[in-house]
N, C-alpha and C positions, 0 to 999 in steps of 0.2 A: 895588620900584616903589611910589610913594605915590599913592593916590587919595583925596583928602580926608583923613579920619582913619584910613583903612585902609592898612596896609602889607602888600603882597603879597610872598611870599618869592622869586618869580621871574616871568618874563614869558611863560611857556608855560602856556596854560590849556586845559582841556577844553572843546571846542566843544559847545554844546547839541545833542544828537542824540536825537530822539524814540524812546522805547522802546515806545510803544503798549501799555503793560502796567499801567495804573492799575486799581484795584479798581472794583467796580460803582458806587461813589460818587465816583470821580475822584481817589482818594488814592494816594500812593506805597505800594508793596507790598514784600515781601521781595526781589523782583527788583531794585528800585531801590536798596535798601540794599546788596545784594551788588555790583551794577554800579558805582554811584558810589563805594562804599567802596574797592573795588579800585583805582580810578583816582585817588582821593585819596591812597591810600598809594603810588601809583605815581609821585609826584614832581611833579605839576602844581601851579603856584602858586595856581590857582583852579579850582574845579569849577563850571561853569555848567550847572545842571540844565536839562533840556529845556524847550522852550516849554510853558508852563503856562497854561491858559486862564483868562480873567477871568470867564467866564460859560459856561453850558452850550452856548449857540448860537455861541460863539466858539471851540469846539473844532474840530480837523480831523477827529477820529474819536472814537468812543465809548470808545476806550482811552487818550485823552489825560488828563494830569494837570490838576487845577484848583486854584484858590485862592479859592473863593467861600464855603466853609463851614467850620465849626469842625472837623468830622471831617478835612477836608483839611489845615487848619492844624496840627492835632495830629500827623498823619502826616509832614508836611513838617518839623515841629520835630525829630522823631527823625532824619530824613534829614540835616538841617543839622548837628545835633550830631555825628552819625557822621562826616561829612566833616571837621568841625573837629577832632575827637578824633584823627584819624590824620594831621593835619599840613597840610591844605589849607584854603583859604578857601571857604566855602559861598556860592554865588550862585544866583540863579534868573532865567530869562528868561521874561517874561510873553508870552502869545500872544493875538492877535486874528486869527482865521482869515479872516473875511470870506467871499468867494465860494469860497475853497479849503477848503470845510467839508462835513461830513456825507458823508464818503467812506470807502471800505474801508481796511483796514490792509495794509501791503505784502505780507505773507506769506499772506493768505487767498486765496480764489478770486476776489475782485473786485479788490483792489488800490486804490492811491491815485487812479487815474484813473476809478474807477467810483463813481457816487453810491449812497448808502444812503437809501432812502425813509423817511418818517415811519412807515409801516406796519412797517418792518423795524428800527426803533429810531433812525432818523435824524431830521433836523429841517430847517426852512426856513433856508437861508443868508441872510445880510444882506450888502449891499455898497453902495458909492456909487451904482452904476448896475446895471440888470438885464442884465448881460453875464456869461454863464457862463464858467468856466475849463474849457477842453477839453470833456469830455463830462459834467462835473458838473452838478448841479441849477442851473437859472437862479435867481440870487439875487433877493430882493426889495430894491428900492431903499430905502435907509434914510430914514425920516422924521426931522424935527427931534427928535421924542420919542425915536426909536431912538438917535440920536446922543447925546442927553443921557443916556440910560440907560447906554449903553456907556461913556461918560466916567466916569459914577459907578461902574460896574463896575471900571474901571481903577484909580481911586483906592482902592476897597475892596481890590482885590487887592494893591496896593502896601502898604497897611496890614497886610494879612494876611502878606505876605512878611516884613515887619519882625517881626511877632508870632512868626513861625515861626523867627526867628533867623538869617535870611540877612543877609550882610554887604555884598553888592552886589546891585543890581537891574538886570536887562537887559530889553529889549523886542525882540521879533522885528518889526522895522520894514521888513524887506526881503523878498526871495524871493517876492514876489507876494501877500503877506498884506495885511490891511485898511489899515494905515498906508501901505503902498506903493500900494495901489489908489487911495486918495484922492489921493495925490501925482501919479500918472501920468495924462496925458491919454488913454492907451490903455485905461484901466480906469474913468476918471471922466469921464462925459459930462454931468454935472449942469450946469444953467444957473442954479442958485440961489447962495446965499452960500457953498456948500461945493464949488463947481466952476467951471471956466472958466479964467481967467488964473492965473498962478503964485501970486499972493497968495491967491486964494480956494482953490486946491488945497492950499496950505500950512496952511489954517486947521485942518483936522482933525488932521493930524500934530502941530502945535504945541499944540493943545488936549489931545492925549494926553500930551505931555510935561509940560504944566502939571498934569494930573491925577495923573501919576506923582509929580511933586515934591510935590504937596499931600499925598499919602499916605505919602511916603517921608522918613525923617529927613534933616535938612540935613547931618548929618555923614557920611552914607553915600553912596557913589558911584552914579551912574546911567550905564548903558551902553546905547546904542541901535544895533542892527544896521541899517545905513543903506544904501539903494540909491544907488550913485553914478551909474549910467547904465543905461537899459533896453537899450542896444545895438541899438536899433531906431529908425528914423526916426519922429518924432512923439512919442517917449517922453521920459522923464526924461533930462536932460542933466547933464553935470558942472557947468555953470554954475548950473543949478537947485539942485544939491546944495550948492554953495558957499553959496547963500543960505540953504538949510535948515539947514546946519551952523552958520552964524554965528548964526542965530536960536535954535537949540537951545542953543548955548553961553550965550546970554543968559538962558535959562530954567533952567539948572542941569545940563545934560548934561556929563559929565566925559570921556567917550571914545566914539568911534564905531567900530563894527565894520563895515568897509566891504565891500560886495558889489556885484555887477553882474549884469544879466540876470535871467532866471527869472520875470519877470512873466507871460509867456505861453509856451506850449510851443514856439513857433517861434523864440523869442529864442535867439541864440547863448549857449552855456553855457561859461564859462571852465573850461578843463580843465588848463591848465599850472600847475605849482606856482608860487605867489606871484604869479599873474597880476594879482590885484587890488591888489597893492602899488603898482603904477604910478600909482594915483590918490591915494595918501596924501600926497605932497608938497604938493599944492594945498590939502588940508584942514589939514595941519600948519601951513601959513603963516597960517591963521586962528587959531592958538593952540589947536587941538583935538588932544588925544591920539587916536591911531588904533591899530586892530588889524585883522587880517583872518584869513581861514581859506581852506581850499581846496587839496586835493591835496598837502598836505605829508606826505612820507613819510620823509625822510632828515634826519639831524641837521645836515648842512651847510646845509640850507635855513633852519634857525633862525638860524644865524650870519650868513647872507646878509641876512636880513630884519630882525632885531632887534639893536639899535635904529636901524640906519641908515635903513631904509625905513619901518618901523612901530614903534610902542612896545611892542606885544605881539602874540603869535600864538596863535590858537586852532586846536587840532588835533582832528579828529573821527574819521574812518574809521580812521586808523592806530591810534588808541587803542581802537577797537572790536576790532581784531585783537589788540592787545597792550596790556593795561592798564598795563604798566611801560615803555612806549615812552619816556616822558620821562626816566626814570632811565637807560635805555640811551643816550639821546641826550646826556645830560649828561656821560657818560664819567667818567674818573678812578678812583681806587682804590675798589672796592666798599664798603669799610668807611667811606669818607667820604661815600658817596652813598646807599646802600641802607638801608632800615630795619634796625635792629640785630637784629631777629628773623630776618632772612634772611642774616646774615653767614656762617653756617656753610655756606651753599650755595656759597661761593666759595673 
């Protein structure tokens, strides 16, 4: 698959899955080297490293990765080189948490639905409107200065991703995070230039895309995880998304990773394999390449989806269980598929 100057060896990619295991300064650790290295050797065409925050207050947890400091860039450089050296394409997804911020990690005694106060190492979340997500801290409504600062953080993080050696850049623009919050009337109640009708709700997401492209080389591809519909009355619709995707294409987005729901806890959550692929034909008609993820567990699902429904597929939880899932799904003689170092196992 060709994306700008980048050639990908196949269309099955590792979905960005947060590990919540950064060091105390937000940099990748030995865990990340082991985790992503195994999956890169496991046959995926691209490894999309987990959502990596553009600034300290844009993290979801204190264990999130970041790309705002030299220390982080240096550690990401080691990670990107490892992924490349074992045969996959290194990519990173940037994150803007917004109101889904300053919460616990999944396996501790609080978890992702419980806030962490500033006294306990948390911070004040920022969002378009002061509407909390579930039981998390009520965010502060972003001022014009906050918006300008975050856009500057986005551009800096894109430059740092290039310095670190990543070959593709993603953004978590769905799943109820800041990009999605500004886009949806269910999370954006602003009455200024950043909220209201669709055109004004598009302003921040499109400004984020412009900031990404300003910091990211023209020859490298840009991927946005995009909400197609909120699956709730009054939320983002597929018609809204068509407008968004057409505008993002004009700004230099190469592929959208489509998603639905998840903005609020009560939204229906797609649970069937390939459920989100039904939205892809409308976006492909706009000339946009598409990918999706979600509940893919069997090799036959890859062949059902790619490239007839979507152009690529991201696999997450199945590869948490088995780093060599993609090699097993590919099939064929092991000597033609598996790394040579493993041939004596067959």
